[in-house]
C-alpha positions as CSV (number, residue, x, y, z in Angstrom):
1,M,79.9,-89.1,-9.5
2,P,81.4,-85.9,-8.7
3,S,79.8,-83.6,-6.3
4,S,78.4,-80.4,-7.8
5,A,81.2,-78.7,-5.7
6,S,83.8,-80.1,-7.9
7,Y,82.2,-77.9,-10.9
8,T,82.3,-74.7,-8.8
9,A,85.1,-72.2,-8.1
10,F,84.4,-70.5,-4.4
11,I,86.0,-66.9,-3.9
12,T,85.6,-64.5,-1.0
13,S,84.1,-61.1,-1.6
14,E,87.5,-59.5,-0.5
15,A,89.6,-61.4,-2.7
16,L,87.0,-61.2,-5.7
17,Q,87.2,-57.3,-5.4
18,K,91.3,-57.4,-5.2
19,L,91.3,-59.5,-8.4
20,K,89.3,-57.0,-10.3
21,L,91.4,-53.9,-8.9
22,L,94.7,-55.4,-10.1
23,C,93.5,-56.2,-13.6
24,H,91.9,-52.7,-14.0
25,Q,95.5,-51.5,-12.5
26,E,97.3,-53.3,-15.2
27,L,95.4,-51.8,-18.1
28,P,96.2,-51.7,-20.9
29,K,98.6,-55.0,-20.3
30,E,97.0,-58.5,-19.3
31,A,97.4,-58.8,-15.2
32,C,98.5,-62.2,-14.3
33,G,98.8,-64.2,-10.9
34,L,98.1,-66.9,-8.7
35,T,95.1,-67.6,-6.6
36,A,95.4,-69.6,-3.2
37,C,93.3,-70.9,-0.3
38,R,93.6,-71.8,3.4
39,I,95.3,-75.1,3.4
40,D,92.6,-76.6,6.0
41,D,90.0,-75.1,3.5
42,P,88.3,-78.3,2.3
43,E,86.1,-76.4,-0.3
44,R,89.2,-74.7,-1.7
45,V,87.5,-71.0,-1.6
46,V,90.3,-68.7,-3.2
47,S,90.6,-66.0,0.1
48,A,94.5,-64.6,-1.6
49,I,95.2,-63.2,-4.8
50,L,98.6,-63.1,-5.5
51,P,99.9,-61.0,-8.5
52,M,103.0,-61.8,-10.7
53,H,104.7,-59.1,-12.8
54,N,104.0,-59.7,-16.4
55,T,107.6,-60.1,-18.5
56,H,106.1,-61.4,-21.7
57,P,107.6,-59.0,-24.4
58,K,103.8,-58.0,-25.8
59,P,102.1,-57.7,-22.4
60,E,98.8,-56.0,-23.9
61,H,98.4,-59.5,-25.7
62,H,100.0,-61.8,-23.7
63,F,101.5,-62.9,-20.1
64,K,104.1,-64.4,-18.5
65,F,105.4,-64.9,-15.2
66,D,109.1,-64.1,-14.3
67,P,110.8,-67.4,-13.5
68,A,112.5,-66.0,-10.4
69,E,109.0,-64.5,-8.7
70,W,107.1,-67.3,-9.7
71,V,109.7,-69.5,-7.6
72,R,109.7,-67.4,-4.7
73,T,106.1,-66.9,-4.4
74,L,105.8,-71.0,-4.5
75,F,108.0,-71.2,-1.8
76,L,106.2,-68.1,0.0
77,L,103.1,-70.5,-0.5
78,S,104.7,-73.6,0.6
79,Q,105.8,-72.1,4.0
80,S,102.3,-70.4,4.6
81,Q,98.8,-71.3,5.6
82,Y,97.8,-71.1,2.3
83,S,97.7,-73.2,-1.0
84,L,97.9,-72.7,-4.7
85,T,94.3,-73.2,-6.2
86,G,94.9,-71.9,-9.9
87,F,96.5,-69.1,-12.0
88,Y,94.7,-65.8,-12.7
89,H,95.0,-63.3,-16.1
90,S,93.3,-60.7,-17.7
91,H,92.4,-60.2,-21.4
92,P,92.0,-56.6,-21.8
93,A,89.8,-56.3,-24.8
94,G,88.7,-60.2,-25.3
95,P,86.2,-62.1,-23.9
96,P,86.6,-64.0,-20.6
97,S,87.3,-67.3,-22.5
98,P,90.6,-69.2,-23.0
99,S,92.8,-68.2,-25.9
100,N,94.0,-70.6,-28.3
101,E,97.4,-69.6,-26.1
102,D,95.7,-70.8,-23.2
103,L,94.8,-73.9,-24.2
104,S,98.2,-74.7,-25.6
105,H,99.5,-74.0,-22.0
106,P,101.4,-77.3,-21.0
107,L,99.4,-77.3,-17.8
108,W,96.0,-78.0,-19.5
109,S,97.0,-79.4,-23.0
110,S,99.6,-82.1,-21.9
111,P,99.2,-83.5,-18.2
112,A,102.0,-86.0,-18.7
113,S,104.6,-82.9,-19.2
114,V,103.7,-81.1,-15.6
115,K,106.1,-81.5,-13.0
116,E,106.2,-80.8,-9.5
117,P,104.5,-79.3,-7.7
118,F,101.2,-79.8,-9.8
119,S,102.2,-83.8,-10.8
120,G,99.7,-86.2,-10.1
121,A,96.1,-86.4,-11.6
122,E,94.5,-85.1,-8.4
123,G,96.8,-82.1,-8.3
124,L,96.2,-81.0,-11.8
125,Q,92.3,-81.3,-11.6
126,K,92.1,-78.9,-8.7
127,L,94.0,-76.0,-10.8
128,Q,92.1,-73.4,-11.8
129,M,92.2,-71.2,-14.7
130,W,90.9,-67.4,-14.1
131,I,90.2,-65.5,-17.4
132,V,89.1,-61.5,-16.5
133,S,87.6,-59.7,-19.3
134,L,87.9,-55.9,-19.3
135,A,86.6,-55.4,-22.8
136,D,83.7,-53.9,-21.3
137,P,84.4,-51.1,-19.5
138,A,80.7,-50.9,-17.6
139,T,81.4,-54.4,-16.4
140,T,84.0,-56.8,-15.3
141,E,83.6,-60.5,-16.7
142,I,85.2,-63.4,-14.9
143,T,85.4,-67.2,-15.7
144,V,86.8,-70.2,-14.4
145,F,88.1,-73.0,-15.7
146,A,89.4,-76.1,-14.9
147,S,91.4,-79.2,-16.8
148,S,88.8,-82.8,-17.2
149,S,89.5,-85.2,-19.4
150,N,87.7,-83.7,-22.2
151,G,89.7,-80.8,-21.8
152,M,88.8,-77.4,-20.4
153,R,85.6,-77.5,-18.0
154,R,84.2,-74.1,-17.4
155,L,83.2,-73.9,-13.8
156,M,80.3,-72.0,-11.7
157,L,81.9,-69.4,-9.9
158,T,80.2,-68.5,-6.7
159,E,81.1,-65.5,-4.4
160,I,81.3,-65.8,-0.7
161,S,80.9,-63.2,2.1
162,V,82.6,-64.0,5.1
């Protein structure tokens, strides 16, 4: 049986504040990017937020990473002391739950089609989808999901002060 930590997403206070700030700065467009942890961290606490340019033709309602920036960022991560933990994007006017488009992404819908560096059940199960809702100007709601054998599973979000 998996430990309760496997159902929890951890993030440092600094990374959480950066995530919120980056998403607010992109309004009215969807913000997007990567989350990362130190490679020597067994708890995989997100301590780095790596923004990516949203190159989707309709960025107010969708997001798409720039392919060249994606490859460059993954290469830089592979040369650093950090490891990819997942992806984030904002919903400027919607709830912090996966849209049909989010759920249909190959990373979540067809694990067999996933190629390096995410191939293998272990690598895929460790990836997280962070969704930041900016629908209510008074508060920022964040939810985190991970792939499971039953589809997407919502994780408990835990902020860690360092």
